[in-house]
C-alpha positions in Angstrom: 17.6 42.7 -11.9 16.8 44.3 -15.3 19.8 42.5 -16.9 18.7 39.2 -15.5 15.3 39.8 -16.9 16.6 40.7 -20.4 18.8 37.6 -20.3 16.0 35.3 -19.5 13.8 37.0 -22.1 16.4 36.6 -24.7 16.9 32.9 -24.2 13.2 32.3 -24.3 12.9 34.0 -27.6 15.8 32.1 -28.9 14.4 28.6 -27.7 11.1 29.7 -29.4 12.9 30.2 -32.8 14.3 26.7 -32.7 12.7 24.2 -35.2 11.4 20.9 -34.1 14.3 19.1 -35.7 16.7 21.0 -33.2 14.9 19.8 -30.2 13.1 16.6 -29.8 9.7 16.7 -28.4 9.0 15.0 -25.1 6.1 12.3 -25.7 2.8 13.3 -24.6 -0.3 11.2 -23.9 -2.4 13.0 -26.2 0.0 12.9 -29.2 -0.5 10.2 -31.4 2.5 10.9 -34.0 6.0 11.9 -33.7 6.8 14.0 -36.8 9.9 15.9 -37.0 10.3 18.1 -40.2 13.7 19.4 -41.8 12.0 22.0 -44.1 15.6 23.4 -45.5 16.2 19.6 -46.7 12.7 19.2 -48.1 12.1 16.1 -45.9 9.7 14.8 -43.4 10.9 12.2 -41.0 8.3 10.1 -39.2 9.0 7.9 -36.3 12.8 6.9 -36.1 14.8 6.3 -39.0 18.9 6.3 -39.4 20.8 6.5 -42.7 21.6 3.1 -44.3 21.4 1.1 -47.3 17.9 0.4 -48.7 16.3 -2.4 -50.8 14.4 -1.4 -53.8 10.6 -2.2 -53.6 11.3 -4.8 -56.2 14.0 -6.6 -54.4 12.1 -6.4 -51.0 9.1 -7.9 -52.6 11.0 -10.6 -54.5 12.9 -11.6 -51.4 10.0 -11.3 -48.8 9.8 -15.1 -47.9 13.6 -14.7 -47.0 13.3 -11.5 -45.2 10.0 -12.4 -43.2 10.3 -11.3 -39.8 13.6 -9.1 -40.5 14.2 -5.5 -40.0 14.8 -3.9 -43.5 14.8 -0.6 -45.3 12.9 -0.1 -48.4 13.1 2.8 -50.8 10.6 3.6 -53.5 8.1 5.9 -54.9 4.9 6.1 -52.6 1.9 5.1 -54.5 -0.9 5.7 -52.1 -1.6 6.9 -48.6 -4.5 5.9 -46.1 -6.8 8.8 -46.5 -8.7 7.9 -43.4 -5.7 8.5 -40.8 -2.4 8.1 -42.6 -2.1 4.7 -41.0 -0.6 3.0 -44.2 1.1 3.6 -47.3 1.8 1.5 -50.5 4.5 0.9 -52.8 4.2 -0.8 -56.3 6.8 -3.2 -57.8 7.5 -3.0 -61.5 5.1 -5.7 -62.2 2.2 -4.1 -60.2 2.5 -5.8 -57.0 1.7 -4.0 -53.8 4.1 -3.8 -50.7 2.1 -2.1 -47.9 3.8 -0.2 -45.2 1.7 -0.4 -42.0 1.7 1.6 -38.8 0.2 -0.9 -36.5 -1.1 -4.5 -36.8 -4.8 -5.4 -37.6 -6.6 -5.0 -34.3 -4.0 -3.3 -32.4 -4.1 -0.2 -30.6 -4.2 2.6 -33.0 -2.1 5.1 -30.9 0.5 4.9 -33.6 4.0 6.5 -33.2 4.2 6.7 -36.9 1.5 8.4 -39.0 2.3 9.2 -42.8 1.3 12.5 -44.4 -2.0 12.0 -46.5 -0.5 14.0 -49.2 2.7 11.9 -49.9 1.6 9.8 -52.9 4.3 10.3 -55.7 7.0 11.3 -53.2 10.2 9.2 -52.7 10.2 7.5 -49.3 12.8 5.4 -47.1 11.0 3.4 -44.6 12.3 1.0 -41.9 10.4 -1.7 -40.3 9.8 -5.5 -39.9 8.9 -7.2 -43.2 6.0 -9.6 -42.8 4.4 -12.0 -45.3 0.7 -12.8 -44.5 -2.5 -13.6 -46.0 -5.0 -10.8 -46.0 -8.5 -11.6 -45.2 -11.3 -10.5 -47.5 -12.5 -8.2 -44.5 -9.2 -6.8 -44.0 -8.7 -6.2 -47.9 -12.2 -4.4 -48.1 -11.2 -2.1 -45.0 -8.0 -1.1 -46.8 -10.0 -0.6 -50.1 -12.5 1.7 -48.2 -9.5 3.6 -46.5 -8.0 4.1 -49.9 -11.4 5.7 -51.2 -12.5 2.6 -53.5 -16.0 2.8 -54.7 -18.7 0.5 -53.2 -18.7 -1.7 -56.2 -14.8 -2.0 -55.9 -15.1 -3.1 -52.2 -17.7 -5.5 -53.1 -15.7 -7.1 -55.9 -13.1 -8.2 -53.2 -14.0 -11.9 -52.8 -11.0 -13.8 -52.0 -8.2 -13.5 -49.4 -4.7 -12.8 -50.8 -1.0 -12.9 -50.0 0.3 -9.5 -48.4 3.8 -8.3 -48.1 3.8 -5.6 -45.7 6.3 -3.6 -43.7 5.6 -2.8 -40.1 7.0 0.7 -39.9 9.1 2.2 -37.3 10.2 5.0 -39.2 10.2 6.7 -42.6 11.8 9.6 -44.4 9.7 11.1 -47.1 11.0 13.6 -49.7 8.9 16.8 -50.2 
């Protein structure tokens, strides 16, 4: 009986030492984000992402009309992350245009399966998702500016809708 207890205790201790990258977590109703970390590699993986070739931010933005509705992989340096909930991040093209990576559609249920680390600005990321070209309303642009921490004056200065290139993310790999 004592040997059986020791074996069970040893197995329990070993399972407690395994990282979240070794054992996938079962989804729970109260969990809003799936995040597995591989600390040794210095990478945070959010959602589901497999290895593959990626477009640069400039290429994805330039080809957005042709890629609209398609699943793509984009790699670049994160410029900004939503500071309210981690529900979006942005990349910039060399010309300063924004490619926004979203975790959910406007007005959709906010129980995201992908949430970005709010301290990820400046890090390299590869993101997979569906590319969409839309027109962003003034209200939506103002909401996003508020989430980014813009001043009241900057938010009020937004008076026109604009073309938006966005990626509806299913997963991302972010370097530490």
